[in-house]
VEXLOFI-691702 format. One record per residue (C-alpha): y negated, z negated, x; residue in three letters. Coordinates in steps of 0.001 Angstrom, whole numbers, plus 500000, padded with zeros to 6 digits. Example, Ala and Ser with C-alpha at 12.3 -4.5 7.8 and 13.67 -1.06 7.14 Angstrom:
% VEXLOFI-691702
504500492200512300ALA;501060492860513670SER;
***
This chain:
% VEXLOFI-691702
635164243422187525MET;633444242209190657ARG;634643244119193876VAL;633648243117197333LEU;633920245507200264LEU;633753244055203851VAL;633503245631207230SER;631890244512210571TRP;628960246518211729ALA;630266249608213176TRP;629585253074211536PRO;633221254380211909SER;634478251260210195HIS;631776250946207370VAL;631813254685206262ARG;635489254968205151PRO;634873252213202517LEU;631905254026200996VAL;633694256482198746PRO;635897253879197129ILE;632818251908196578GLY;631334254686194735TRP;634587255166192650ALA;634313251405191630PHE;630689251841190638ARG;631347255014188740ALA;634089253237186733ALA;631494250522185744GLY;632508247830188255HIS;630078245532189934ASP;630201246289193689VAL;628737244492196876ARG;629315245722200476PHE;629260242707203006ALA;628634243617206668THR;626731242305209647GLN;622919242649209638PRO;622988245642211994ARG;624336247997209336LEU;623135246762205991THR;620689249638206020GLY;623570252161206379ALA;625137250575203348VAL;622144250707201166THR;621473254092202401GLY;624850255169200948ALA;623746253843197595GLY;625706250544197526LEU;624314246976197358PRO;624617245231200751ALA;625200241703201598VAL;624344240342205059SER;626964238103206505VAL;627162236866210230GLY;624715237337212985GLY;623209240491214653GLY;624645240122217972GLY;625357243060220409ASP;629051243982220499HIS;628819246096223539THR;630619243685226026ALA;633444242965223648LEU;633824246741222841LEU;634274247542226512ALA;637517245556226295ARG;638642246860222817ALA;637780250636223429MET;638682251198226974ARG;638301254763228283PRO;641637256343229221ILE;640027258059232122ARG;637349255626233444PRO;634403256925235511ALA;635085256885239251PRO;632454254147239705ASP;633733252010236954ALA;634803248423237751GLY;638307247116237299PRO;639827247555233873ALA;640088244664231504PRO;643516243211230988GLY;645801244578228487ARG;647075241252227106GLY;647247240845223411THR;644621238025223374GLY;642095240369225130LYS;642908243296222819ARG;642201241140219736LEU;639244239356221357GLY;636715241558219629LEU;638376240995216306SER;638585237315216624VAL;634872237030217713ALA;633878239087214707LEU;635986237096212311ALA;634356233923213641GLU;630981235313213203ASP;631436236550209667MET;633990234090208011ALA;631495231219207373GLY;628905233491205373ASP;631578235445203922LEU;633293232365202338GLU;629986231122201058ALA;629064234419199356PHE;632684234608197848CYS;632270231093196414ARG;629027231919195017SER;629726235468193537TRP;633454235013192836ALA;634732238447193438PRO;637862239612191502ASP;639018241751194439LEU;638279242083198104VAL;638633245388200063LEU;638281245612203788TYR;638944247947206692GLU;641796247043209009PRO;639844245270211906THR;637731243142209780THR;639838239961209757TYR;637295237675208081ALA;638043239288204840ALA;641866238575204657PRO;641345235092206350LEU;638681234093203651VAL;640705235734200716ALA;643732233841201844ALA;641821230594201745LYS;640296231255198303LEU;643339232901196716GLY;641780236265196172LEU;643624239602195858PRO;642754241500198986HIS;643256245200199737VAL;643460246745203206ARG;641797250279203191VAL;642992252462206105LEU;640720255054207698TRP;643523257391208845GLY;646486256976211111VAL;647559253329211072ASP;647687252648214849PHE;646476249016214329HIS;649449247640212301SER;651554246604215483PRO;648992243911216166ALA;650204242019213084ARG;652996240473215185ALA;650396238731217326PHE;647532237992214635GLU;648514234414213524ASN;648640233484217238LEU;645381235028218076ALA;643536233557214931PHE;645252230195215034ALA;642030228336215886GLU;640124229973213176LEU;642917229516210617CYS;642804225768211496GLY;639018225672210895LYS;639566227268207454LEU;642411225053206550GLY;645049227643206075ILE;648431227896207767GLY;648285231599208376GLY;647613234996206660PHE;648728238573206677ASP;646123241265207508SER;648202243839205426ALA;646867242038202269GLY;648212242235198826THR;648289246120199104VAL;647198248787201498THR;645151251814200269VAL;646281254718202516ASP;644366258008202469PRO;646356259637205397CYS;648732262536204488PRO;652268261351204674PRO;653265263839207347SER;650440262606209612LEU;650856258875208975GLN;653076256320210740VAL;655101253766208931GLU;652729251455207084VAL;653748247707206474PRO;653806246201202965GLY;652981247715199690ARG;651113250888199933VAL;648932252988197429LEU;648442256500198585ARG;645078258020197779THR;643008261138198455ARG;640791261107201459TYR;637255261624200586VAL;635105262397203550PRO;631888260515204185TYR;630171260909207593ASN;626726259644206619GLY;623826261211204697THR;622065264409205633GLY;620455267662204315ALA;622272271073204279VAL;620663273292206685PRO;619948276853205697GLY;622374278372208222TRP;625230276660206306LEU;624277278562203186TRP;626208281603204253THR;629642282215206011GLU;629350282487209771PRO;629737285941211353ARG;632091284564214093HIS;634753281890214053PRO;632911278495213865ARG;633959275728216343VAL;632474272343216032VAL;632510270017218970LEU;631765266399218504THR;632612263019220234TRP;631736260876217151GLY;629349257987216904VAL;631186255320218824SER;630075256346222432PRO;626392256177221358GLN;626937252862219619PHE;628563251397222700LYS;625408251656224631GLY;623389254156226745PRO;625809254434229633GLU;628536255270227461GLU;626834257826225494TRP;625363259449228670ALA;628941259790229998ALA;630107261462226735ALA;627090263696226872ALA;628053264899230288ARG;631566265535229145ARG;630324267489226117MET;627871269495228318ARG;630782270480230583ALA;632914271580227482LEU;630062273580226104VAL;629728275479229366ALA;633432276218229411ALA;633984277285225695ILE;630564278841224685ALA;630727282684224262ARG;629148285329221999PRO;632050285694219683ASP;632075282027218657LEU;629567280081216437ASP;629652276808218447LEU;628109273812216797VAL;627726270740218892VAL;627292267754216449ALA;625896264567217979VAL;624237261272216689PRO;621458261829219146SER;620226264857221088THR;618320262870223819ASP;621165262915226428ALA;622090266611225977LEU;618849268268226754GLY;617751271625225453ALA;619153274097228078ASP;622429274718226410LEU;623860278359226370PRO;622268280894223878ASP;623709280762220482GLY;624998277234220656VAL;623802275011217677ARG;622839271584218631LEU;622654269465215479VAL;621701265812215252GLU;623205263573212487ASN;624709266544210444LEU;627602264942208445PRO;630849266683209528LEU;631889267000205853HIS;629071269538205498LEU;630104271812208332VAL;633731271629208668LEU;634781273449205432PRO;633236276635207003SER;634767276078210379SER;637946277408212128ALA;638542274658214729VAL;637296271136215324LEU;637231269747219013ILE;636914266076219223SER;638165262842220938ARG;640334262036217803GLY;638141259397216107GLY;639436258668212657ALA;636251259874210847GLY;636293263186212719SER;640018263816212491MET;640414262970208910MET;637430265040207910THR;639073267895209747GLY;642334267273207952VAL;640582267229204565ALA;638762270527205388ALA;642063272316206613GLY;640764273084209938VAL;642745273384213170ARG;641900270801215836GLN;641947270306219573VAL;641934266546220376VAL;641000265209223683VAL;641529261384223572PRO;638803259310225166GLU;639875255733224240TYR;643356254216224033PHE;643056253917220167PRO;642640257688220166ASP;646145258302221469LEU;648425257700218547VAL;646377259803216092PRO;646145262574218510ALA;649942262599219088GLN;650589262522215326ARG;648131265437214795LEU;649749267533217456ALA;653255266844215992ALA;652143268346212595THR;651537271607214390GLY;647930271653213122ALA;646294271437216413GLY;646697270722220078ALA;646515267521222181LEU;644769267920225512VAL;645660264976227744GLU;643567266280230750ASP;639868266440229851ASP;639378269277232270ASP;637021271739230519PRO;639230274756231374GLU;642267273009229851ALA;640216272389226692VAL;639121276100226731ARG;642739277293226983ALA;643813274947224126ALA;640910276329221967LEU;641931279861222607ASP;645592279177221872ALA;644768277291218614VAL;642411280124217374LEU;645140282722217888ALA;647951280576216372ASP;648448281440212807GLU;651179278827212518ALA;648508276151213422ALA;646252277517210777ALA;649057277236208136GLY;649858273679209268ALA;646217272692208926ALA;646279274261205379ARG;649384272148204510ARG;647784268944205623LEU;644742269818203311ARG;647134270374200456SER;648782266831201209GLU;645374265397200893VAL;644640267077197585ALA;647959266065196117ALA;647375262370196605GLN;646060260212193803ALA;642337260423193124THR;640004257654193841LEU;639728257153190084ASP;643420256575189784GLU;643368254300192682THR;640634252182191162VAL;642806251845188047GLY;645823250796190051GLU;643605248085191851LEU;641986246973188463ARG;645543246289187274THR;646259244387190446LEU;643175242171190127ALA;643942241575186611GLY;647451240421187073SER;646614237364189254ARG;
***
C-alpha cells in the first residue's frame, strides 16, 4: 500500500507524523512524506523519504497572527484582529502554497491513503478532489476542531480553484493519540492510538545513564519561539532565564532544554544543565516535573512519561491543552508568568502525591490504547474498502 504523510514546514507539526510513518514502513508499506522545502531535511533525518511541495517562503509574518502571545511585550504593536478569517489566514496561505504540487504528486504517485496533521488543509482539499481516503492525525488535545464551522467559508476560493464544492477537514477518520481523560470531544469517526513521542534525533548524554540524585525538573519553551524568529526567541529566552533564577536550587536537578543556546548565555546558576536539541523523550522518563508553555509535543511527551507538569501558556492555542491538563490533576496551570508564581506552583506539584498519581494514570491511559501496529492495520482496512 502507498501511504502519503503531509504537513507544512513547522517542526511541531511534522514530528507527530513520524512515528506512524515508521509503523507503516515497518509493516512493509511504501511511505512518502510531503512537506515544504524548509523541512525536507528533518523528514529524511527521521528516516522517511521526503517530497518537496510548495515554496520555501518565510511564515513569520503569518505566524504572528496565528500564534499571538497571551501576554504581549510592553513595546509590542497593536494585536492583530481575532476574526475567523485572520485566524485561518495562515492555514489558507499554506494550503494555497502546497495544493498545486501536492495534487501533481498525488496524480503521479497515486497514494492509497493520505495522512495529515490538523492544520495542513492542502491534504484534505486535494484528497477530496481526487477521492482519496484521508486521515487526520492529531498531535494532542484537539483545540483546532472548532474552526471546522468556518473552514468552507475561509477556503471557498481555493475550493473553487480545485473544482470542489467543499470538504471536511476531519477526513475519513481521525487518529487520536491523546488519553481520553485529557481529550476534548473529537468530531467524526475516531481511532484511538498510543502516543509515541518523537522530539527529533539526538544522542544520549552520559549523565542520563544513571538516575538523578535529586528530583529532576525540565524547563523548556519548545521549538516554536525560535522558529518564529530572533525577536520571539530572544523574548522566550529572557522569560526562561527569569524562571531559572527563581527555581534553581541545590536540591533540584534542573535541566533547561532549548533548540539553541545562543540567547541564554553561559552564566546560569551552578548545577543547571543547559542542553541544546536534546529530545524530550530521552530526558523526561527520569524526570519528576516538566515546566513548559504547553506546546503539544512537550505536553504529550510528558504525559507519556508520566511526569507532573507546570504549564505556563504563552500563546492562545496553548490555553485549552493547559486547562485540560490541570483538570486531570496531573499538574498546575499558571496563568501569570511571574517567576515566583511558577516557583510556587513547582513546589506545590513536587509535594503533591495526588498529582503524581494523576500523572501515572495518564501514562497508563496512553499505554492502554491501541499500538501503532494495530492502528496501521485498521487504516489498511480503511484504504482497502474504497
